[in-house]
C-alpha positions as CSV (number, residue, x, y, z in Angstrom):
1,M,55.2,33.6,-83.8
2,A,58.5,31.9,-84.0
3,L,60.1,34.8,-86.0
4,A,58.7,37.3,-83.3
5,M,60.3,35.2,-80.6
6,E,63.6,35.3,-82.5
7,W,63.5,38.8,-82.9
8,A,62.9,39.3,-79.3
9,T,65.9,37.0,-78.4
10,Q,68.2,39.2,-80.8
11,G,67.0,42.3,-79.1
12,L,65.3,43.7,-82.4
13,V,61.9,43.8,-80.7
14,V,61.7,45.3,-77.1
15,P,58.4,45.7,-75.5
16,H,57.7,49.2,-73.9
17,V,57.2,48.7,-70.2
18,S,55.9,52.1,-69.0
19,Q,55.1,51.2,-65.4
20,T,56.1,48.3,-62.9
21,V,54.4,47.5,-59.7
22,N,55.1,45.4,-56.9
23,S,53.7,41.9,-56.5
24,T,51.3,42.8,-53.6
25,V,47.6,42.5,-54.3
26,E,47.3,46.2,-53.6
27,A,49.7,47.2,-56.0
28,I,48.4,45.1,-58.9
29,N,44.8,46.4,-58.1
30,A,46.1,49.9,-58.5
31,G,48.0,49.1,-61.7
32,L,44.9,47.5,-63.2
33,Q,42.6,50.5,-62.1
34,S,45.4,52.8,-63.8
35,L,45.1,50.9,-66.9
36,K,41.3,50.8,-67.1
37,A,40.9,54.6,-66.1
38,G,43.5,55.4,-69.2
39,R,45.5,57.5,-66.9
40,G,48.9,57.9,-69.0
41,T,49.9,54.3,-69.2
42,L,51.2,53.5,-72.5
43,G,52.7,50.1,-73.2
44,K,52.7,47.3,-70.6
45,V,52.6,47.2,-66.8
46,A,54.8,44.6,-65.5
47,V,54.5,43.0,-62.1
48,I,57.9,42.6,-60.4
49,V,58.0,39.4,-58.2
50,D,61.8,39.8,-57.5
51,R,63.3,43.0,-57.3
52,D,66.9,41.7,-57.0
53,L,66.3,39.6,-60.1
54,A,64.9,42.4,-62.1
55,A,67.8,44.6,-61.2
56,G,70.3,41.7,-62.4
57,K,71.8,40.9,-59.1
């Protein structure tokens, strides 16, 4: 696990995020339903809590 964290810090391993959703209950539920239904989601679904922080602002 330590090696995996080191690689992630170095940018050698990057998780594939295929979808992002807002942090509302409705958006999170829709993301979960998409995962359960298998509708084209490969990788991770990330919940964005602060859009400015995610954009690097």
